[in-house]
N, C-alpha and C positions, 0 to 999 in steps of 0.2 A: 414632198408629201409628208403628212404628219397624222397622228391619231390612228384610226383603223382604216383598212382598205384592202384592195385586191389587185394583183397584177397577174397577167397571163400572156402566153406566147401569141404571136400574130396568127389569126385565123382559128384559135382554140374555140370549140373542140374539133374543128376540121383540120385537115393536114396543114402543117405549117410550111412556109416557103423555103427555098434554097438560098444560100449565100446571105443569111441574115446576121446582123451584128447589132443587137439592141441592148440598151442598158437602162436601169431604173435606180435612182438614188432615193432612199427613204430616210427622212430625218425626224427625229423626235426632239422634244424639248430638252433643255439642259437638265442633267441629273436623271435622265430617262434612258432606257435602252429599247432596241427594236427586236421584236420576235417575229420571224417569218416562218409561216407554217405551210408546207407544200401538201396540198390535198391530192395532186395527180401529177405524175411525171411519166410521159411516154415519148421517148426520143430514140433515135437510131442508136443501136448498141454497138460501140466499137471499143477495141482494147484501149485502155487508158483514156477513154472518152475523147479520141482524136477526131471524131466525125461531128456529131451534133452534141451540144452540152449546155447546161445552165450552170452558172458559177456564182457563188455568193462571196462578196468581199466585205471585210470588217472595216468599213470606213466610207467616206463620202465620194471616192473617185476610183477609177480602174486600177490605180497603183496601190490601193490598200491591200493589206494581207488577205490571202485567200482562206476563207473558212471551209469551203467545200465545193467540189465539182461533181455534177450528177448527170448521168445519161442512162440509156436503156429504159426499162419499164419498172416503175415503182408506184403502185396504187395505194400503198400503205402510207398514211400521213406521217410526216416527220417535221421537226422544227429546227431552226438555227437562231442564234441570238447574237447581237452585236455586243462588243465590249464597251462601246461608247454610245453616242446618240445617233449614229448614222450607219446605214447598211446599203451596199450597192449590189445590184443583181445584173449579170451580163448573160445574154442568150445568143449563142453562136451556132450557125448551121453551115454545112459544106455545100458543095455544088450539086449534090444528088441526094435523093431520099430513096434508097434501094429497097427498103422493107415495105413501104407503103402503109397507109392507114394510121400513121403516127400523128397523134393529136397535139403534141407539145407539152406544156405544163400550165399549172394554175397554182397560185399561192396567195394566202391571206397574211396581212401583217397587222401588228398592233404594237403600241408602245406601252411599256411598264416602268414603274419606278426602278431606278438603278438597283440591282441586287447587291447584297453585301452592305457594309456600312458599320458605323460605330454605335454601340448601345451602352447607355449608362444607367438604365433603370434597374430596380431590384428584381424584376421578373418580366417575362415577355415571351413572345412566340416568334419563331422564324420558320418560313416555308420556302421551299424551292420555287424558282420562277416557273410559270406555267403558261402554255399557249392557250389558244381558244378551245382546245380539246382536253385541257387540264393535264397535259403531259409536259414534262420539263423539256426544254429545247436542247439541241446539240450546241456544242461550242460554248456552253455556259461555264463561267469561271467567276464565282462569287466568293468574296471574303467578308467574314463577319467578325467583329471584335467586340467582346462584352467586358465591361469593367464595372465593378461594384466597390463599395467602401472597403477599406483595408481590413476591417475586423471580420469580414465575411469571406467565404469561398463560394464557388458557383456549382450548383447542382443542375446538370443538364439531363433532361428526360427526352429520349428519342421516342416519340409517340408513333411515328410512321416512317418506314424506310423501305421504299421499293425502287431500286435502281437496276441498271443493267447488270446481269449476272457476272460474277468473277470468271475470268478466263484462265485456263491452265497455263497458257503461253504468256499472256500479257498482264495477268492479275486484274485489278480493278480498273476498268476504263472510265466508268462513271463512279464517282465516290464522294463521300462526305468525310473530310479529315478534321480531326479535333486535336488541338494542342493547348497548352497553357498560355503560350505566347507564340508568335510567328517563328521564333528560333528556339522555343523552349521545349519542355517535356512533351513527347508525342503520346497522346492519349488514345490513338487508334485511327485507322482508316477503314471505313465501312462501306460495303457495296452489296449488291444483290437484294434479296428480300429478307428482312430480319424482324423477329418479334420485338416487342417493346423492350428497351433497356435504358440504362442511365449511366452517367459517368460524372465524376467530380474532379474539380481542380484542388490543388493543395494551396492555392493562392487566390487572389481576388480578380484574376483575369482569365479569359478563355478566348481562344482563336479558332474559328471554323472556316473551312473552305469547301465549296461545292464545285465540282468540275465534271463536265461531260464531254465526250468525244464527238465525232461526226457520224456515228453509226446509229445504234439502237437507243431509243429513249423509253422512259417509263413514267410512273406516277409521281416520283420524287420523294420528298421527305417533309416531315413536320417535327420541329423540336420545340420544347418549352424549357425555360430556365427559371431558377429561383435562387435565392441566397440561402446559405446555411451556415450556422456557427460551428466551427470545428471543435470548439470546446464548450461543453454544456455543463451547467452547475445545477445541483439539486440539493435543497435544504429542508424540504417538507418531511415529516416523519414517515410518510408513505408516498409511493409514486410508481411510475412505469417508465422504462426506457426501451428503445428499440433501435434497430439498424435503420438507416435512411431508406425511405420508400417501402417500409415494411407493409406487407399485403400484396406487394408485387415482388420485384427483384431488387436487391441492393445494388448500388452503383459500382462501376469500375473505379479503381483508383481512390477508394474511400480512405480517409485517415481522420477519424473522429475520436475525441476523448470525452468520456463521461465521468464527472466527479460528483460523488454523493457525500455530503458532510452533515453529520448529526451532532446533537449536543454531546458534551463530554460524558464519559462513562456509559455511552450507548454503543451498540454494535449494529452493523448493517446486515440484514438478512435478505439475500438476493435470490430470487426464484425464477429460473428460466423455464418458460412453458414451451417455447419453440426455439430450436437451435439447429440451423442448417446452413453451413458455410462450405465453400469449395474445399475438399479435403486434401487433394494431392496436387503436386506441381505438374503442369502439362508441359509438353515439349516447347522449347524456345521461350519459356516464361520463367523468370527467376523466382525462387521461393523467398519468403520473408526472411530477413537477416537472422541467421542462427536458428532457423526453424525448418521443419519439413512440411509445413502447412503452406498452401497457396494463399488462402485468405485466413485471417487470424483474429481472435479476440484474446487480449491479454488482460489480466486482472492483477491490480496492485493494491497494497495498503502501506502503512508506514513502515512495515517490516520488510518491504521489497515486493518483488513479483511473487504473487501467490500461485498462479497457474496460467497456462495458455490453452486455448481450445480451438478446434476446427472440425470440419466434417459434420456429419449428422449425428445428433445425440438425443437420447431420451430426456424428458424433463429432469432437471437436477437443480440443486441449490447450493449456495456457498455463504459462509458467514465471515465477515471481516474480523480482524483481531482487535480493532479499535473503532473509533467513531467515524472513520472515513474510508472510502474505497474508490478506486479509479479503474475505469475500463477503457482500453484502447482498441478500436476496431480498424483493421486495415484490409483492403482488398486489392488484387492485382488487375490486370487488363484481359484476363483470359475468360473465365466463366463466373457468372454471378448466380446466386441462388436466393432463397427466401430471406435469409438473414436470421435475426433473433429478436425475441421480445422477452422482457423480464420485468417482474414486479419486485419492489423492495419494501421492507417494513423495518421498524425499529425494535431491537431486542435489548433487554437489560443485560449489561455485561455480567453481573452477578445476580442471580435470581434468589429472592428471599421469600419464604412462605411462613405465614404466621397464623393462618386459620387452624381450626381444630381438625380438619381433614383436607385433603387435596390430591390432585392428579398431576403427575410430572412427566413430560415427554420432551425430547430434544426438538429443536426447530426442524420441522418436516415440510416437505412439499410432495404432494401426490404419493404419500405413503413411504417416502424415503428420507432419511435424515440428511442434513446438510453436510457438505464438505467443510474442512477447516474449523470444526467446532472445538472450543476449549471453554466449557461453561462450568461454573461452580453453582451448585444448588445448596441452599441453606434452609433448614427448617428450625424455627426458633419458637419455643414455648416457655411458659413459666417453669422455674426450676422444679425438678423431680416429677414433672408430668411425663409418663411413658409415651414415647413416639414409636409406633409400630410401622416400620417401613416394609412394603411388600413390592418386590420386582415381579410384576405379573407376566410380562412378555419381554423377551430379550432376543434380538437377532441383529448382530452387527458383523462386520468383516471377520472372517476366520483368521486365526493367528498365522503369521508367516514365519516359518522356521522357529516356531515356538515363541514368537514375539507378538504381542497384541499391538496392532497399529491403530485400530479403533477400539476403545475400551471404556468401561465404566469402573471408576475407582471409588470404593467405599471403605474408608479406613485404610487398612493395609492390604485389602483384597482388591485385585485387578481382574476383571472378568471380560471376556470377549467371545466371539462365535455365537452359537445358539445355546441357551441355557433354559433349564426348567425354572419354574417360579422359585424365588428365594425370599426369605423373611429375615428381618433384623429388628432388634429392640434397642432404642437409645433413650436417654433421659434428658429432658430440658432443651437440648438442641443437638443438631448434627449437620454435617456437610458432606457432600460427595461431588465427584467431578466426572464429566463425560468429554471425551476427546475423539476427534476423527481427522483423517488425512484427506488427500485429494483424489484417491483412487476409487475403490469400491465403496458402495453404500448399501444400506439395507433398511429394514423396517425400524431399526433402533430399539428403544425400550419404552415400556410403560410402567411407571412406578406410582404407587399409591401409598399415602401415609394416613394414619388415623391416630388420634391422641386419646389416651385413656385418663380416667380420673380427672375430669376437667369440668369447669362450670361454663355454661353457655348462656349468654344474656340476650342473644338475638331473638327476634320475633318469629323467624321462620328459618328453615334450613333442612339439611339432610343428615341423618345419622346412619351408620352402618357398622356391622361387626368388622373388626380389623381384617383386611385382606379380601373382603367381599368383592366379587363372587368367586375369585380364583383360588384363594387359599384360606385356611383357618389356622389360628394359633392355639396351641395346647397350653393348659395350665395358666390361664390369665383370668383376671377379674377386672372389668372396666365399669366405672360408674360415671354416668353423664348426668349432671345436675342442670336441668332447665330452670332458670331462676328469673323471676320478675320482681319489680318493686312493690307490686300490689296484686290482689287477687284478680286473676284473669282466666280465660278459657283456653285450655291446652288441647289442641286437636292433634292426635298422634295417629298417623296413617301408615301401617305396616304394609308395604307393597310386596315384600318377599319375606318368608319366614321358614327356614329350613335348618333345623337343629336335630341332633340325634334324639331318638325317642326315649321314653322312660324305660328304665331298667329296674325290675322288681318294684314297680310303682313309684320310682323316684327319678327326678331329672338331674343328671350329672352336668349337662350343659343346659342353661336356661336363661330366660330374660324375666326380670321382675320390674314392675312399675310401682313406685312407692310415693305416697304423699307423706312427707316427713311429719305432718301433723296428725294424720289419722291412720297411717300404717300402709300395709300392702293393699293394692287395689285388685279386686277380683275381676277378671275379664272373661267374657263369654266369646268363644271362637268355635269355628267348625274344624273338627279334627276327625279324619277317617269317616266323613259323612255324617258325624254326629255333633250336636251342640254341646260343648264342654265349658265348664266354668273353673278357672284356675287363677291362682295368684302367681304361680311359678310356671312359666310357659316354655315348652320344649316340643320336639317333634316337628313334623311338617304340617303347617297350617295354611289354610286359605287366607288370602289378604283380609285384614280386619282393621278396625278403627277403634280408638279409645279417646273419649272426650272427658276431660277432668277440669273442674274449677278449683284453682288453688293458687298459691303464691310460688310454689316450687314443686317440681316433679323430678324424681330421680329414677333413671333407667339403669338397672344393673344387669350386666352381661357377664356370665360365668361360662368359661369354656375349659372343660377338662380334656377333651379330645374331639377333634373335628369329625372323624369317622365318615369321610367322603360327603360331608354336607357343605353348604356354601354360606351359612350364617343368615343374617337378616339385613334388610334395608328399610328405612322408614323416612317419611317426611313429617315434619312438625310445623304447626302454624298456631301462633298464640294471638288471641284477640281479646278485646275488652268484653266484660260481662254486660249485657244490656241493663240499663239503669232501671227499667220497669220490672225486672225479675228479682224476687227476693231469694237470696242465696239459700239453697237447700242441698241436702245430700241425697242424691237419687241414683239409681242404676236402671238404665233402660236397655233393652235388647231389641234390635230391629234387623231387617234384611235390606242392604243397599242393592242397587242395580247390579246384577251379575255376580254379587258376592255377599256372603253373610257378614253382618256388621254388629259389633257390640259397642254401645255408647254408654260410658260411665261418667257421671257427674258427681263431683265431691265439693263440699264447702265446709269451712270451719264452724264449730258450734257457736251459738250466740253467747256473747260475753258481756259482763257487767261494765267493763271498760272497753271502749271501741278499739278493735284490733287485737284484744287479748282474750284468751280463753279463761273461763271461770275456774276456780280451784276444784280439782277433782272431777271436772265435768268431761264426759266423753260421749260422743254421738255414735252409737253402734248401729244405727239404721242403715240397712244396705239396699232396701228396695221399697218402692211405694207404688200405690195404684190410686185411681180416682176415688174409690170408696174410703180408703184410709185418709185421704186428704179431706174429704167431707167430714169424716169423724173427728179429725183434728180441729176443724173449724167449729163443730158443734161443742166439743169439749172446751174450746177457748171461750165461747160465749157463756157457757155455764160457769167457768172460772171467774169471768168478769162479773157475772151476777152475784156470785158468792162474795167476791171482794167488795162489791158495793154494799151488800148487806152487812158485812163485817164492819165497814167504816161507819155505817149508820148506827149500828149497835154500840160501837165504841164511843161515839159522840153523845149518845143518850145516857151513858152511865157516868153522870157527873159526880156521884158520891163515892165511886170506887177509888181505892188507893192507887198510887203510882205503880206499885208492884203488880197489882191486878191487871192494869193496862198492859204492862209488858208481857205478862203471862198470856193475856188474850191475844196479843199480836203474835207471840211465838206459836200458839196453838193454831191460829188462823193460817200462818205461813206453812206450818207443818202439814196441815190438812190440804193446803193448795199443792204442796210438793207431792203428796200422795196421789192426788188427782192428775197431776202433770209432772212427770219425772224430769222434764227439761226445765221446770221452773227453778230459777236461781235464788238462793237465800241471800239475805243481807246479814253478814256476820256482825256488823255494828249493832243492828237491831237485836240479834240473838244474844249479844252480850249485855243488853239493857242500856246501851249508851244513847238513850233518847235525849234530845235537846229540847 
């Protein structure tokens, strides 16, 4: 017999006869095995099956090894499997059927590809042999050997495992056994019903054996394998690393190395968002060498081992001392958990700041500074420019026995623990250092620096009073020159203005906006609910805006005493003047949405030489309206008419002497200057130097 079929006792499902001795031999093709599934067994029940029985032999004849002998009543289906391509069934009855109503047996058979075998693919799936009811058979003994290229190890994921439960007396009767080789490292013997799990080899081979006894069967197992590199290299400036199978459970027997290498003079900033490893050693399972951890992540750089971690940890971060860092992850065979995931990024080994202001914080992750920090911060500005350094927030590990383990070192001062805001003043350049160990962490520090007496050439940016908004400095004067190469529009937007109020009508702390060409700029702002015009601004004012057309604007900040105020913050934006607009000096006041606004426009006076002011000429006009503009236009037309008449008269006086011509021109220009004060004289004409 071959393929699929059915056998049954004589007379089934009616009573079978006495003194029977029947046999069936089932043969499959080469490289196949036979599975025989009993759907019904109802025989005389005698001790040791000495009366009536059905016996299954593992081979083609009655002398083959016995797989199982069955008697009594068993209506629950069960299966047996041959180890080769043949199976023999023997049915024997005695001389009497004392119980009556016994129907005998019925069984179905099928042939399957021989279980077990050798696999050399990079990935694949293995399932337990199954009968027609999708249950694994009794007497199964399948061996699987997986081999992959030498540079890889094998990652085995057990997707389904439902076997006969483990017995207290005999242990696992049906089991899946995993080793690195047949005689190599034992990676576990698994039975019963288990959730998904995974296991790794430390080499490129894996050996599996599935075995079942002759009693209870179940649904079996499904495993998947893939290759994995035990050493992983990362060279990108940013990236992510994780334990194998992150999102599920990491495998048993993991041993993986991660190496991150960045360009010279960089540091690796590693941020762990999830960290969940087995914390403690369980009974009969050895701990990691030299450690109290069951599963372990060790971190190294060129200086040696930095730290090792296990258990469940809140998010944390760590910084390498140089441009390379190595992580080694190891797990045992007891308990697996979620594992870890970490992102990394590149950090400058020494951080240099050159802008006119800036914010400085240590590398942080989720509000906590990194372990193993040793960073130097340098602020460099032109010589003699004051640098005002403000430590706004400070919270690091408290000193231990009077010694700071995590600290900020500024000059000769070392600070740790929790500190109130601190202020420092340096000139030209300064450096300071922050260092942390591997234990406690905290919020760290937030430092801010601002440069005084500086020239800013940028088209846009932010200016603030030193220390804004946490601290104010006493007895300082800061001048910020916003300078451009040509006349442009300066838009200055004060988003916050909180200085001490006037005392006896005078501002001790104030801000002035100055056009170096025309002097202090008068600004209209809201103060105390009233519109006020000032050139010296102090007190608490609603947000306001100043617009000026100039080549350079100077903002002067004088602080005598802060008096619980926070200073000012402004944004500036410099744009080109529209070419269709004739430069004028005007001041306009308007109300912007949700806040009062003063817009001030300034331009240099007209010059006889482009780009230069005429001698002794100064434009004192501070405001204009539409009627005034119309009046100016009318006066200009009249002046033009007078000039034409003057020229006509001059040409008609042919008999006048040269001195009379000069006198006439002088008087004409003087009369023009009376009508129009902005009219510019020509000194060469006034001196009589006509050609």
